[in-house]
N, C-alpha and C positions, 0 to 999 in steps of 0.2 A: 504494500500500500504506500502511495506517495504521501509525504508529509510536507510538501513544498509550500503550502499556503496555510498558515496558522494565524488567527486574528484574535484580538481582545478588544472588547468595548465595555465602557463603564458609563451607565446612565447618570445624568444629572438629576437634581431635584429630590434627593433623599431627605425625608423628614428627620427631625430629632428622634432618635431611638430611645425608648424608655423601657423599664421593666414590663414585660408582658407583650411588647410589640410583636406583631405577626410578621416575622422577617420574610417568609415566603410570599405573603400577601403584598408586602411593600415592594419586593422585587418585581413581582408580576405586574403590579400597577405601574411601576416605573418603566418597564420594558414595553408595555402595551401588548395587545393580543397577538398571538402567533409569532412572537419574535424568537422564542426558544425553539431549538431543533433537537431531534434525537442525537445523542453523542456530545452535546454541549457540556462544558464544565462550568458550574457556577462557583464563583470565588467571592468570599465574604471575609472582611477583616474581623479579627478576633474582638476588636473593640465593640463593634455593634452587637456581636453575639453575646459578649459579656453584659452589655447594657440591657439587652432583652432578657437575659437570664438573671438580672438582679445582682450583678457582681460589682456595682458601684458602691463604694464604702466611704465613710468619712475618715479623714486622716491622711497623713503623708505616706509616700512610698517607704520611708525609713521605719514608720510605725508598723507597716504590714509585711515588711521584708522577712523578718524572722519566721513567721508562720508559713510563708510561701517558699522557704528555702529548705531543700533536703540537705545540702552541704554547700559551703563556700568553695568556689573554684579558685578565685584570685581577687586580690584587692589592689587598686592603684589609686591612692588619694581618696577622693569622694566616690569613686566608682567601685561597686562590688558586683562581681560576676558570679552567679550561683547556678547550681543544678537544681531545678525545681522538682516538685513531687511528680510532675509529668515525665521527668527525665530530660527536659529541655535545658540547655545551657544558655542563659540570657543575662544581660545586665539588669540588675534590680529585679530579677525574677519576672521580667516583662510587665511589671506594674507601671501603669501610665497615669500621668497627671494632665495630659493635654486633652482638649475638646471635652472637658468635663467641668462642672462647677468648681470654683475656687474652694480649696480645702477638702476636696474629695479625690479619690483614686479609683482607677479601674483595674480590677484583678483579672487575670486570665480566666477563661472558662474552666470549670472544675474538670471537665472531661471533653476536650475539643473534638475527639473522634465521635463521641456520643452526640455532641451537638451537630456535627456534620451529618450523622445518620438521621437524626430527627428532621433536619431541614430537607435532606434528600427525599425522605419518605413523603413529606408534606408536598414538595414540589411535584414529585412524580404522580401522586394521587390527584393533584389538581390539574395537571397538564396531560397525563397519559403518556409522557415522554420518558425515555431512558436517559438519565443525567448523572453526572458526577458532581460532587461538592467538595470544595477545599476551603478550610478556615485558615487564615494567614496571620502571621505576626512578623514584626521587623526584628532582624538580628544582625549583629556585626559578624565579621569573619576573622579568624586568626590570620595574621600576616597581610591583611588587606585593609585599606582605609575604606570608610563608608559602610553603609548598611544596605541590605536587600530584604525583601519579604521571603519568608519560608512557609511551608505548610506545617501547621501544628495540629491540624485535624483534617481528616479526609474520609469520604464515603463513596463507594461505587467507583473507585478509581484504582488502577494499578499505580502504586506510588513510586515504584522503581522498576526499571527494566534490567534484565540480566543478559548480557551479551557474552559472558564467559564461555569459551569453547567455540564460538563462531569465528569465521575467517574474515579478515578485511579484504580490500580489493587487490592486495598483493599476495594473498594466501597466508598471511600471518595469523596465527591463532590468538584471539583476545584472551588475556588471562584474568584481569580484574577490571571489568568495565560494566558499571551498573549506574547509568544516569538516574539521578533522583528526580524523576519527571514531575512529581508533585511540587517540589521546590521550584523547578523551572516554570511551571504553570503559575505559581504564586508570584514569581518575579515578573513574568510577562504581564500578568493582570495589574500589578502595581504600576507599571508604566502607563497604563490607561487610567488608573484611578488617580494617581498623583497623591502627594502627601497633604496638600492644602485644597484639593478640589471638592471636598465634601462628597466623594463618590465611593462609598464603602462596598458597593457591589460591582462585580464584573462578570462577563461571560467570555470564556475562551472557547474558540471554535477551530476545528481542524485536526483534532486528535481523538476522534471517536474510537479509535482502536484501543485507547487506554481506558475507556469507560466499560464497566462491568455490567453483567446482566442485571435487570431491575431488582431481583431479589438478593443479589450478592453485593454486600457492602465492602468486602475486601478487608485487608489487615489494618487499614487506617494509617495515618501519619505516624502513629506510635512505632510502626515497623522501621522507620528511618532513624530511630534513636538507638545509638549503640548501648549495649549493656554496660553497667558499671564495671570498670576495669578493662573494657575492651577498647577504650580510646587511648591513643599514645600521649594525650595531653590532659590527663585527669585532673591535674592541678596546674596553676600558673607556676612559672619558674621559681619565684620567691616562696610561694605558698608550699610548693613541693619540698623545698629545703626545710621550712619551718615544721611541716608535718613529719618529715623523716627524723628531725632532731627530737621532736616531741615523742614519737614512737608509740602512739596509742593504737591498740589493735583495730579500733573502728575506722582508722584512716588507711588501712592496708589496701582495701579494694580498688580505689582509683589508681593505685600504682600498677595494677594489672597482674598477670600471671607471673610466677617466679621466673627469674632468669634461668637459663640452663647452667649446669655445673661448669661447663667450659667458659661461658660468659662471666660467671661469678669469679672464676680464677683470674681472669684478665682484670676485672674490676678491682679485686682485692690487691693485685700487684700494682696497678696504676695508682690506686688511692692511698695505699698504706706502705708499699714497698715490701710487704710480706710475700714469701714464696708459697703460693697456694697450689694445691694439687688435688686431683680427683682420686678418692679412695676406691677400693674394690667394690664397696657396697653403694656407690653413687653419691656419697657425701663429699664434702670438700674439707680439706684439712690444711692447717698451716702451723708453724711453730709458735708456741706460746712465749710470752715474755718480751716481745718486741712490738713496736708500733703503738698506736693509740687505741685503747679500748673504746673510747668515745667515738672516734672516727669510724672504727670498725662496726660498731653497733648501728650507727646511722646508715652506713653503707648497706649492711645486711637488711635493715628494714626497707630501704628503698628498692632493693633487689628482690624482695620477697623471700628472704632466707632468715634463719635464726640459729643461734648457738644451740648445740646439744647440751644437756645438763652437765655440769661439772662433776667430776668424781667426788664421792662423799667421804670415803675412808682414807686415812693417811697412806695405806698401802696402795690403793688405787691411784691416788694423786702422785705417788712416787713413780708409778709405772707409766703414767699418762703425761706426756710433755707437750701434746699437741692440742690445738683448738679444732673442733669439728663443727661443721655447719650442715643443716638440712633445709630443704625448701619448706616453707610454711604450708601446712595442709589447708585446703579451702574451707 
């Protein structure tokens, strides 16, 4: 199927959205009769979804940030980037103070995928069409200036394509190629909506191949969230050092799976100067009595390893002159 023509349009004239607003009804009224087609993807900003769901609360972002935070990822001055209870990594947990009464804040929807499913079911029932729905929010990107919209909720849509194992035009096999098409749709829609245009709804047309059968909602945008510990950047650079120094068990998961024994040997040698080797049972060992215990403990924590218990009796201690390390069990 050709995907040469993909378009996005965002209607003007959206009213102020308040708790209980019929979002599907507002969209259909803005679009006019017969505008939607089978295979269209309806895109809605999370802010209006939150407003309709009663997620406008009194108080500042700072007041509500602790409750919206699963864990802090990084801090830089007044900016706090957190992992939310949805699994999203966002500045200030996505809490917004714009386009809302002074002194109030807009929290993200409690379950953006569920919100997308409800809106999709409503739209499909009223129109008889097969549609996809994406709920969006704005996010920054590591290593890149500026922000773009991403999908935080989705229904009736293939949120990512998997091209692994397919061949390119030169016969090369694709190894890891999985476009996050729901995010790409969110970014395209945002170009039509604009940040100051008062256009919270958009319709993306031309990728009906991504829209699922009417009764199939799909995995939702939650499928795009990496599991805790699966990201290479679970903490910001400074935060990672602070968490490793602190060494609390609850902070282990964002560091990911333990290093291999060979990797740990290299890390120990580079960081402490100790000559680490792999033992016959898969542990890592190095001579005791040299190097810094503090540096070694911080290193082991960051690498997902821990010391084996020290010998307890004088006779055992006399025979054991090595430190031994094993990977931390999940």
